[in-house]
N, C-alpha and C positions, 0 to 999 in steps of 0.2 A: 502493497499500499503505500502511495509517497506520488512524490516529492516528495518531506517535509518542507514551506515555502518559508519563508521570511524575508522581515532585512540582514542584506547579508552586512558584518560590522566585520570587522577586521581589533587580533587580541588585543594589542594595544590598546584601542577604547572602547574597550565594558568595562568596567566599573567591576569588582566580585565582591562589594560591600554589599550591593543593589540586592535584590529578586532576581534570580535570574532563571529562573521554570520554567521562564516558555523555553530558552533560549535552548542549544543547543554548536556542539564542537565539529568544524571537518579538519578531518586530517589529514597531512600529506602523509604518503609514503613511509615517507622514515619515521611518522609516530608523532611529529609536530602541528602542535598546532594551526590547520592555514588561517581560518575563520570563522565567525557565530554565525549558526543561521537561527533570528530571534522573531519572534514570533508576537511580544511581547500590542504589538500595535493590531488592533482589531483587522483594517486594511492590507495589515498580509497572513491577515492567516484560514487557515484550512481547516477542516472539522477533525482533522490528522493532532488537532495543533490538544486536544482537549481530552486527549487518549492520557490514564491513569497512570500514575506507580502502581504494580503490582508494593506490594506487604514483603513481599517472599517470593525468592525462584519460583517454588511450588506455585504458586497461585498466577505465578505469568505465562498467556497466554502467545503471546504476541514479541518477538528479536526485535532487537534493535541494527539495521545496517545496510553500512555507506559505501555505493556500487558508484565511483567513481567520486564524484562530489557533492554526491545529494545523498541523503539521510533517509529511508526507508523503515516499512515496520514489518515483520513477517513472520503472517499464522506459522506453532512450531503443533499446535496441535491443530482438531475438528474444531469452531464452535460454534458451540447448537445458537440458532433463532433466540434473541433478545439474553445474550453471556452478553457481560459488557467486558471489550477491551482491557487489558492492562499484559505490559514494555512492564519487569526489567532491568535496571541501568546494572547488570552486575559485572560482572570480567569482562564481556566477549566485546562493551562501547565505553570505552572514561568516558565521562560523563564533567558538564560544566558546571549541575543542577545541586548541589551543594550539597547533597543528600552525602550522610552517613554514609563512611565508610570508602572516600575514593581518597585514590590515595596524593597527597600533594597539594587539596585545597587548602586543609587547617591550618600545616603548617602556611603556607601563602600574606593565609585573612593575618594570621597572629606579624609575618614579616610588614604587609601596613599599614597591621595596627600601631607595631611599636619604632616604624617609620625608618625601616629595618631596610 
């Protein structure tokens, strides 16, 4: 499903102290962040913006896939009608969403808070 739509933002223009829960990272082949796709503005959103995060890996029925420079959601099981779509932001895709356990984010926030 996709691609996830939004405004393209360069990494240096992202405020990591702001709520970025409607933003996805797009990576270069070497794993560095190429840019972010920000769906916080309504005129840049699609229905994919409203897919919620699963509470755990077992609850998910979608996973995140980057193809080229586009972000898609892929069903990982048969999803019956009227079942909520849930994506787990686990190890398959690094995320900027501020979800606990994402490596590096807490350290980056501490550095910025202390001015280092």
